[in-house]
N, C-alpha and C positions, 0 to 999 in steps of 0.2 A: 508601386511595391505590392506584391501579392501577399495575401493573408493565409497563413497555415493554420488549419483547425487542429486542436488538440483533443484527442480521444483518450480518456483515462480508463484503464481496465484494472486498477489497483484492487478493486473489490471483487473482481472475477478472476482474471488470470493471476493477479498478485496474491490472491488468497490461496492459490494452488502451491505457494511456497510451503515446503515441509514445516509443520509445526504452527502455521498461521491459521487462526480461526476467529474471525470477527463475529460478534453478535450483532443483532439488528441495531441496537442503540449506538454501538461503535461505528457501524457502517453509515448511519445517518450523520453522525458527528463528522466523520471523514468527508462524506459527500458535501456537507455544508462548507467545509474548509476548501474543498476542491472547487466549488462554485465561486467562493471568494477569491481563490487563486486565479480564476479565469478560464477554467476548463470549459470547452464548448460542448462536449458530449461525454457522459459518464456511462460506462457499461456497469450497471448496478448489480448484475448477477445473471444466473442461469435459472430462470424461474421454475422449470420442471425438475431440476436436480434434487430439490428438497423443499420441505415446507419453510425451513429457515431462509433459504434463498428467495423463495416466492414472497415471503413477508418483508424481507429487506428491500427487494425491488419495489414492492408496493409502497412501502414507507418512504423511500427516497423519491419515488414518483410524486408523492403527495407533498414533499417538502421543497423540491427543486423549483426555483422561480424562473431562472433564465436559461440554464443549460438543458440540453436535450438529454433525456434518460433512455438508455437502450437496454434491451434484454436479449440474451443469447438464446438461440434455438437451432437445433439440428434440422435437417430437411425432413421433418416429420410434422404432420398436422397437429398432433397433440402438443408438441413443443410450442408451435406457433400460437395455438389457442391459449396455452398457459401464459405465454409472454403477453398476449393481448389482454388477458384478464388482469395480470399484475400491473400493466401500464395504463389501464383505462382512465385513471385519474391524473395522468401526467399532462402537464401543459404542452410539452414538446416530446412526444413519444417516438421511439425508433426501434425497429427490430433488426437484429444481426443474425442472419441465417448462414450456416456454413455446411460444406460437404467436401470431403477429401477428393483430390483429383490425381494424386501421384500414383504411379503403378504399384508401388509397395503397399500403399494404403487401400487401393481398390481391390487388390488381390487378397491380401491377408486380413485386413480389418473389416472392410465393407463387404467383401466377397460379392462384388458387383462388376459387371462389364462396363467399359467406357460408355456404351450406348445407354445402359441403365442409369449411369450417373448423370448423363445429360438429360435424360427424361425426368429424373428426380428433381434436378435443378429447375427445369421448366415448370414442373407441377407445383413445387413448393414455394418458389419465389413468387409465382403468380398468386398462390393462395395467400402468402404474406402480404403482397401488394393490395389484396382485397380488404385487408384489415388495417394496414398502416400506410401512411403517406410516405414516410421515409423508410426505405428498405435497403439494408446493406447486405451484400453477399461476399463470402470469403471462400475461395477454393483452398481448403486446408492443404498444407504442404506444397504450396504453389511453386516454390523454388526447386523442387525435385520433380516437377510435372513437365512432360514434353510440351514445348512451347506452343505448337499448333493446337494441341488438345486444350491447353490452358486458355488460349484465345477463344476456342469454340465454347468452353464452359463459361467464360466471362461474357461473351456475346449472347449466349443463351439467357444468362441472368439479366442482362440489360434489356433484352427483348421481352423478358417476362415482367419487367417493372422495377428492377433494381437501379437506383441512381447513385449508389455508393459502392465501389468495388475495393475491397481490401485484398492486398496481395501478401499473405503471411509467409514469412520465413520461419515456419513452425519449429524446426529443429536447429535453427541457427547455422544452417549449412552454407549460406551464400556469402559473397564478399561484395564490397562496394561497386566494383566494376560490373559484375554480373547482375547485381540487384538493380542498379540504376538502368542498365540496358534492358532489363525485363520490363520495367515501367515504360520506357520509351517505346519498346516493341508493342506493348498492349495499347498505349495511348494512340500511337500512330495507326493502328490497324482496326480498332473498334469502330463500329458505325452506330450513330445515335443522333436523333433529332433534338435531344435535350442534353443539358450539361451533366456530365458524369464526373464525380469526384473520386479520384484514386487515393488510396490510403496505404501506408506502410505499417507492418506489424512484424517486429523483429525480436528474435531471442538471441541471447548473448553467449551461446555455447562456445563459439570461437573468439569471443571478445570483440565482435564487430557490430553489435546491435546499433549503437549510436551512429557509427560511420555509415552503416547500411541505410539507416533512416534518412540521414542527410543526403546520401546519394540518390535516394528516391525523390527527395524534394528537388534536387538539382535536375531531375529528369521528369518533372511534371506532377509529382504527388502533391496534393493540396491538403492532405490530412496525415497526421502521424499518431500512431497508437503506442501506448506504453504505460508504465507505472511509475509511481513516486518511489524514489530511491532505487529503481530498477529491480524491485522484488518480483518474484515469479517462479514458475516451475524450473527445475534444474538450475541453470546459471542465471536465470532471470530474464527480464524484458528490457527493451529500450528504456533508459532513465529519462523521463520527460523533462526533468530539470536541466539535463545536459543539452537537450535539443533547444529548449527555450533560451538558454544563455548563448548557445552557439549562434542562433539566428540573430540575437540582439548584438552580441559583440562583433560578429562578422556579417552584419547587414550589408556591408560594402560588397561582399562576395555573393551571398545568397539572395540579396534583393528581396527579402521576405520579412514579415512581421507576424506577431501572434497577439492573442488577447490575454496572454498570461501577465499577471501583475507580479513582476519579479520580486518585489519587496515582501511578498507573502511566501516565497519559496522555502526559506529555512523553517518557518512556522509549520508549513504543510509537511515538510520532511520529518520534523520532530514528532508531529502528531502520529503520522503513519508508523514511524519507528517505535514509538512507545506503545501504541495499541497492537501492533503486530508482534512485538517482542523481538524484532530483528534489528540489531544494532547497526548503525551506519559506520562503515570502516573509517578510520581516522584520515586516511589518504584519499577518500572518495572525492571525485571532482565536484565542485560547486558547493556541496554542503558538508563535507567532512571536516572534522575538528582541525586538521592541519592545512586545509585549503588556503588559508590566509596567514599561515605561520611561516616565519623565515628563520632558519637555524644558521645558515652559512653567514659568516662575517661579511663576506663580499656582498651577499644579498641584503643583509641588514643595512649595510652602509648605503647601498643604492636606494633602498626603499625610504630611508630617512631623508635622503637628498631629494628624491622624487619617486613617489610610489609607482609611477609608470614604468620605471626601470624593470621591475619584476612582477608587477600586479596588473593583469589585464582586466580583472574584475574587482571592484571595490566591495568590501564586506557589506556595506550598507545597501548595495544594489539588490542583494538577495535577502535582505532582512536581518543581517548579522550586525547588530548595533552595539557599539562599545558602551554607550550610555543607555541603560535599559529602564531609566526612570523608576527606581525602586520605591516601594511602599515600606512602612515600618509599623511597629507595634502601636504607635499612637495614631495611625491613620484610621479614619472613621468609615462607617458603612457606605456613605455617599461616595467618598473618594474611591473606595474599593469597587463599588458598583460601576462607577464611571470608567475605571480602568478596565474592568472586565468587558464592558461594551466596546471599548477601544480595541481590545484583543479579539473581538469577534464573537463573544459569548452573550447570547440573549437568554437570561436566566429567569425562570419563574420565581415567585416569592419564596417558595419552600426551598428551591435549589439555591437561591441567593443566600438564604439564611444559613443553610448547611455549609456553603462555600465560605461565607464570612467567618463562621465559627472555626473552620479548618485554617483559614488564613490567620486568625488571631492566635491560634495554637502554634502555628509555624512561626509567626512573628515574635512570639515569646522566646523562641529558641535561636532565631537568627537576627543578626544586626540589621540586615537589609533583605527584603523580599523582592526579587527581581521578576521581570516578565517571564523568564524561563521557569522560575519557581511557581508562578501563578498558573502557567500552562500545565506544568507537572501536577499541580494540585487538582486541576480540573480533570486531567486524565485519570488520576488516582480515584477521584470521586466517581467518575463514570464507570470505572472498572468495578468498584466496590458495590455499586448499585445493581450490577448484573451478575455478581458472583453467587453461586450456590454455597460455596464454602468460604468462610471468612476467618482470618487469623484473629484470635482473641488475646492471646498472651504468650510471651516467651520469657522463660526464666533460665538463667545460665549459672553454672558452677564452674569457675575458672581456676585451674591449677597450672602454674607456669611450667612445671616439669612432668606433667602426667596427662592422663586422659581428661577430656572436658565432658561435662554433663549438661543436658538441656531438658527442660520440661516445656512442652508445647500444648496449647489448648486451641482447638479449632471448632467454630460453629459450623455444623454440617447441615444446617437448614431446619426450619420448624422448631427453632429454639433448642435444638439438640446440640450439646457440646461434648466433645471427646478430648481427653487428655492422655498423653503418653510421654514417657521419658526414655532417653537413650544416651549412650556415651559415644564419643568419637575422638579422633586424634586432634581435632581442632573444633572451635566453636561452631563453625558452619556445618561441619560433618555431623556433629551432635544434633544440631537443629534438624538437619535433613533426615537423619536416621529416625528421629522422633516423629516427623511428619510421615515418613514411610510406614511406620507402625500404625499410625492412625488410619491411613488409607489402605493398609494391608497390600503394599505394592513393592516391587523391586525393579524400578527403572534404572537405566544407566544415566548418570549425570554427564552429558556430552559436552556441555559448555557452561561456564560461569563467567560472567563479564560484569564488571562494576565500573561506573564512571560518576564523577561529580557533575551535577546539573549546572552549577556555577562554580566560580573559584572561591578559595578561602577555606578556612578550617570549619566554618559553619555551613558548608554547602550540603544540600540534600543529596542523598545517594540514590542512584538509579541502577538497579541490578537486573541483568538479563540472564535467564536460565534456559537451557535447552535439555530436555529429557529425551531419551531414546528408548524405543521398544525394539530390541534386537530381533525378536521373532517375526514381527510384521514390518520391519524396516520403516518405522514411522518416527517422526520427531514431534515434540510438543514444546512450544515456547511459553515462557512466562516472564512478566516484568513486575518489579516491585519498586515503589518510590517511598522513601521515608527519610526523615532527618537522621535516623539511626541506621547504620550500615547493616547490622544483624537483623533488625526488623524488616528492612527492605529485602534482604536476602530470603527471609522466611516468606514474605508476601509473594515474591517471585516464584518460589518453589511450590507454594500452595496453588498459585494460578496455573502453573504448568501441570501439576498433579491433577487438578480438576479436569483439564483436557485429557490427560492420560486415562483417567477413570471413565470418561465418556466414550473414549475410543477403544480402549483395551480392556478395561475392567480390572478386577483384582488379580494379582499374580498368583 
């Protein structure tokens, strides 16, 4: 049975999702969970793109123990040098070099002739190979490239030292029949004295990213690239959790396996969702809230008699456990610390002290604190440690048949606090109007989404907010977690507003 490598680009391609902006600490936190999930290679970022990306790639390279850490680079020596600098402390470094090969990209974006593209591939892949043992090359927009020219570009990269060839469906244009045939064509026609790994990279513009990736595997691909929850630019990327479960459930068909630890799937999905501020749709395959729910009476009857009637995936397989072994307000520090280690958190003494204090505060408000509550608590703690702006206080004046009033105080850094008041037709609007006055901004509230982290009346609230800047067509996501819905709503709006300020500035 062949093993399919999983290449995760959540922190690079996934961060290109409108409104998503991970800081370095969040990226390291996600990277650690991805390694625990079983990812073989993580594309940690695009080192030359910004100092933030460089620092994140460098930090992940220093933390990763088993997985390969890759940095993205254009066919430019400065990009390759910057990636080498960021990855110099990685135990298993890799560079991912790319250059577009489709006619539309060569003519209008690159303004290069086909011969110039081939020459650039040869020069820069050779240069990358002089600095890295593992070199991956991607002919960007491969699925809209003339096949013979694509083969020439791939062969040039292999001759120059690339041992991994990624075939990207950059704009989500292909379909399973075409995409699978393209892999077969390339694999059948390349010439190499060493083993070459072919990889798929699909976007979901036509809703076929997962199907295309599986078609590539059927036709010889041994690596699949994608993101957690399928996040990414435009309609997103191949959802890696879907590929992992498809290979497992249908191993009779694909005759393939992976290193993914399936019971870490839900935890990985939740972490990415909370830190990105992008909610997982309830009907999302594998990890959506409704993925294991049965509304139809006929379905319910069948599942009660035998789950196999309507469930091909058991919830526990992906880490959705009915019994989450809750802690309570009488639980001690040792039990709490042991539980956090079991959840994958290695906390320093000061971090454990802060986390236990937060746990006790939460336990005083809740009857039971579940694993989901603890994970949310850690996400909230990580976010607050990296925020320049912190919500200090929310005060409301509620009138059942009139306008609502709110007073909000925010710490804007260096112990400076600002307070403003405003009215609104509802409590949330009043709070958000007050925050807008503090930031002197006028964004459009594009999305407001609230869900309970666990069931019951004492559940913590998780609020997702998306702000939009109509002039620059940009989005900014924020997430807030709190026992109180209004407090969580305010936290989410402050988080999104902080990003709005950094990108857009005052209105």
